[in-house]
N, C-alpha and C positions, 0 to 999 in steps of 0.2 A: 938637485933642485930641494928648496926647503920646504917640510911638508906646510907650512902655514899655504906659503905660494900655490903650492900643488893643489889645495884644496880650492884656494881664488878663483881655480882655472875654469873650471865647470859655468862657476856664476859669471864670472867675464862672458862667458860664451853665450848666456841666457839675457845678460842686458844687453849686448851687441845687437840681437834680435827684439829687443823690445824698443817700446819707445818710453818717456816719460808719463806720457797718455795713462798710466796705471790704472784699471779699470776690472774690476773683479765682479762687475755684473755682466761682463761681457762671458764669463767662463764657463756658464752652462747655459746663457741664454741665445746664443748667436745662431745664427743660421750652420756654421760650421761645428758639427756637434764631434769633437775629438776625445773618443771615452777611451781613456785608457784606465781598465776597471783593475785596481791593482796594479799599474804598472804595465798592464800586458801589451802586446802589440799586435793587435787583432785587427790591422787594419784595412776593415771593409770600405765598399763604397760607400755607406751608409755615415761612417763617422771621417768619409773626407770630400766634403759635397764640395768641388770645385765652382758653383758656380756662381756665390755672389759673397763678396767681401769688400770691405770697407776700412777704409783706416781707423775707426772706432775699436775695432776685433784686438787691436795691440795688447798688449797681456803679459806680466810675469807671474808666475805660482809659483808656489814654495812650499812643501810638502819633508812631512818627518813622521817615517813610520816605524816603530818599536814595538819588537814582536818578543812578547813569549811565548815559552811552552814547556808543559811538563811533560814528562816521559817517564815510563814505567815497562820500560819490558818482560815481560811473562813469559815469552813463549820458545826463551833459549837462545842461545846467539846468530845473530846474523852474520850469513858468511857470502862473498863473493861468488859470483857465477862462476863456471869452470871455462879459463883459459883469459880472463879479469883479473884475477887475485892478485896481481902487482900492479894495477893501475892504480889503488889508494897506500899503496905502500912504497916507503923506501925515499929516496931524493934522486927527484927528474930535472936535472937544471938545465930546462929548454932555453935555446938561444933567445937573447933580447928578453932575459933579465925571469921566465918565468920557473922562478923555481916553487916547486907544489910539495917542497921538504917539508915534514911536519906542521903539514894543511888537512885539518878534517873536519867535516860537516857532521861527524857521529857525536847523537846527543846521548849526556850522562843521561842515568834514573833520576828522576826529583828535575830537580826546576834548570831550566837553558834562555838564557837569551834570545836565541836563534838570532835569525838575519834581519837587522834594522839598515837603514840608510833615512838617507836625506836625496829629495828630488826636487830639482830646481827645472820650471817648463818654461818657455817663453815662444811668441810668437807676432810675428807680423801681417798684414792681409794675404802678403805671400810665401815667407819662410815661417817655422814653429822648431823651435830645436828643444831638445830635454838632453840633463846632465844625472846623473844617481848616483850616488856616492855610497857607497856601503860601509857599514858599521858594524865589526865586531869587537870581542873583549881584547884581540891581540895586534888587528890591524884595520885600518882606513887605507879604501881600493876604489878608484873611479872606474866603477861598472861599468856603464853605459855614457855617451859622451857624441849626439848626431845631431844633424842637423835636416829638416826635410823641406821638400816643395807642396804648395797648397791650393798653385793656381797653373798648373801645365793641364793644357788640353786632352778631350779626348779620355777621360778617366785615369791618366796617367800620373805618377808620382813617385820621385826620386828619392832616393836617403841615401845620406853619406856620413862614415863616423864608425865608432863601437857598439855595436848591438847585438841586442838576440835574434837570433835568425827567426823568421817565420814560419817554421815547416812546419808541419803539424800543429797540434793545439796547445801542448803544453810549452814548447822549448819559449816561447815567445812573455811567457807568464812568472812575474818573481814568483817565487816562493810564497808568499805572505797572501799572493792571489787565489793558492789552492785551497780546497777543500779537503786536502788532505797536509797531511805534516813532511812526508818524504816522500822525492821524486821518485817517478815511478823507475823501476830497474831497465828499462829499454831504454828511456831517455837517459838514464846517469850514467850508465855505461857503456854506451854507445859515444856519446858526445860529452861528457865531465860531468865533474860534480856542479857545473855552472851550466852544461847545456849547451849547444853552440854557438858560443859568445866571439865573436870575433871584429876584425876593424872591415871594413870595404865599401859595399856600393850594395845600394837595392834599388831594381825597379820592380813597379806593380802596376798593374792596369783594371782596370772596371771597367766593363764596358756597361755595364747595371749594376742594378742592389741586389742580384742573387750569386754572381759570381767574379771572383776574382784571381788574375795570374799574375805570379811574380817570378824574377829570378834574382839572385845574388852570387859575388862575387866575392872571397875574403881573400886574408891576406893568406892564411894558413899558419894561426900562431895561436890557438886552441890548445885544450886537452882531449884527452878521446881520440872521436876520429880524425882531426887533425893535429896530433900529436907530434911530434918529433924529437925526438933525444938526441944528445950529441953523444960521440961516441962510436955511431953508426960507420957502415963499410962507404956509403958517399955523401957527398959534400951538399949541403943543403940548397937546393933551386930556388934559383927570385922567386919572389912573389908575382901575381897572385898565385895561390896554389891550389884552393877551394871553392870551387864554382854549386850552387843546390838551385833546382826548378823547385817549384809548387804552386795548386791549384787550391781553391776554396770553393765551394758550391752551399749559398742559403736557400733552397725552394723557400715557397711562401706556405707556409701552413695553414695560417690564420693570426687569431690573438691566442697569446699566454703558451706561444709553442715555437720552439726553435730546432732547427736540425741545419747540421754542418756537416758536412764531407768533405776530405780533402784525401788530395795525393801531392804526395814528393820524393825528393831524390835529390842523391848529390853525390861529387864526385872528388878526391883529394889526392893529386899527383904526386903527392909523395910522403909515406908516412914512415917515422924510424919510431923502434921501443926495442930498448934498452935493459934489460933484465939480470943486474950485474950481481953476481951470487958474491963477491968475493975472490973464490979461487975461479972462479970462472964466469964468464958473462952467455946470454943468448941474445941477438938480435930477431926483430920481425922485420923488414924494410918491402917496402914495394908501394903500387897505387891502391887503393881504396872505394868502396862506394856502397851506396844503404838507397833505399827503397823503400815505404812505406804506405799506408793509410790510414786514418782516422776518423772518428768519428766521434761525434756528440750531439745529446740530445739533450732537450730542457724544456 
């Protein structure tokens, strides 16, 4: 597919769920306050009020984020944790075109372009959609593209497409939305350099303003936790292969205080890692799972 056509795909998706009534005045002022702070996906109930909708809420919004970083590491070399040294080295050609050879997010000393992106968001009274195109010096990638409901009853929300999982707090937020430069090691080395990012479905339930429960089902074509290298002993199982569950609790602490407590877990029914050293190779295959707790006070 020509690159120009590839880049027009997310734009066409956003346009399809928008109307010609382009309404900037509703982006910040309508009852449905969908706050993607830094393009994060903290889909809390106060961001998804399903009670009041109107045709006037139709809109499309385009944003450009250009990230510049000055980096100077003075504390010595950064080494991978034990057991993860092959995760970011060599060429691992994943089925479906996931070739990460030569792909690195390491920062050079001095000036770096960082992670820049174009985001397109559109919504109607019943649906909302988003597409994120990642821009680097070497590549242009469709990072996210999904559509979600806005009017399901009883605090339910269904999302489908390619998106960042809502497990934990960090995973669903793009790097330019963080208060720090590098991804936390737990998230990076368990889920890959982009976090848990995959194609699938997400269902969340927010019965009130303090609690959100959710579950996700992914195809299992990412890195890290959902990695699959060609060359293993077993043939690839049909998808979906990855499932997650999560819960988020936000007690009311009054003005100027916010506490978010979370728990999450997930399982991948087929993991394959092949470490090829030329004259010999090692493989690790089987099911894997994770479980975690997270807390944030602001």
